N, C-alpha and C positions, 0 to 999 in steps of 0.2 A: 927523521925518517919515519915513514908510516909503518904500521904493523897490522896484521890480520886480527880480526875479532871473530871468535867462534860464537855464532848466534843459534839459539835453540828455542823454538816456540814451546810455550808451556801453557796448557789449559789448567785452570784451577778446578779441580774435581772434588766431588763430595768427600772422597777419602782424605783430602788435604785439610778439611774444615772442621771447626768445632761446632757445637749446636747453634751458635749465632751466625753460622755461614761465613765466618772469617777464617783465613788460613791459620791453623794452630802452629805456633812458632817452631816446634821441633820438626814439623813437616818441611819447613824451609830448608833445614839442614839436609834432609833427604833429597830435596830438589837440587840443592847445590851439588851434592855428590852425583846425582843423575846427569848434571851438565858436564861434570868432569869425565864421567864414563862415556857420554855421548861424544865429547871431544876426542877421546882416545879411539873410539870406534869409527867416527865419521869425519872428523877433522884431520886427525893424524893418520887414520887408517891403520893403526896398530892392532886394535881390537883387544878388549880385556881378556878374551879367551886365549889369545896368542900371548899376551903379556904374562898371564899366569901359567899357561901350559907350555908353550914353545920356549919362552924366555926364562921361566921360573922366577919372575919378578912380580912384586906388588908395589903399590904406591900408597902406603899408609899416610894418613893425615897426622902430622906432628903438631900442628897449631891451626886453630880456627877462630877467627874473629868475625862476628856477625852483627851488623847494625840494622835494626828494623826501622825504616824511615816512614812507611805508610802501610796500612792494611790492604790486603787483597781479599776479594770476595768470590764465593762460588760462582762459576760461569765466566769469570774474567779470563782474558787472554794476556799472558805476559811473554816477555822475551828474556831468556837467559843469555848473558854476554860474558864470555871468558877471554881474558888476556893473561899473558905471563909478565909479571913485574920484574922478576929476576930469576936467573938460572945459575945454580952453583954446581959444584962437583957432583953431588948426589941428590940435590933438592931443587924444587921450584917453588917460587912464591906466585900464587895465582890470585887474580882479581876476578871475582864472579859476581855480577850484578843481576838482579831481577828487575826488569823495567815494565811499566805499564805501556799500553799502546801509544800514550802521549810521550813516551821516552823518559818519563820521570822515574827515578830509581826508587823502588819499593823496599828492596833489601840489598845491602852491600856486604859481600863476603870477601874475606881475605884468608887464604889457606896456604899453609906450607905443606907440601907433600914430599916424601922422600922415596927415592927408588931403593928398593930393598930386595935382597935375596929371600925368597920364600923358605928355602931349605935352611939357610943360616940365620934367618931373622936378623940381618944386619944390613946397614946401608951399603950400596954399591954405586960405582960411578955410572952416570947416565950414559948409556951406549951411544957412540958417535952417530949412528944412523938415526936414533931417536932425537938426539940433539939437533940434527939437521932438519928434522920434521917440525920440531918445537920452535926453533929460532924465528920463523916468520911471525909468531904470535907474541914475541917479546916487545914490550913497550920501550925498553932501553935498547938502543942500537949498539951499545959497546960490545967489544969482542970478548971481554972476559968479566963476567959478573962475579962478585965475591960470594 
């Protein structure tokens, strides 16, 4: 079964680069987070301000694995691509790739984010309405991920 991919255009800006004009690797981590936030704001239409304010929830990163496949340079145009590998009771396993215009993966990111109460600083179950919005982005079409 097919799944949705949240795609985000990314321009490699001066602020992302080291003096050699190549993206400085910690900036990729910031870009990966920007893609997740963009997905919440524009793909899921939940909005980070609503997630934190109205719902009192955060989605801290519990695990992050990044593989740097090829460099990116100042002025290049990339595409961030996000899908959900797995959704548990309170967590999601996200795949976030940064690709060049040719489609080749430059950076491959895998993150586990946890829905958590901001007040209690503890995991909470993913709200059913969020789960319904997230489900189309899941690669696995099973009804219950572990």
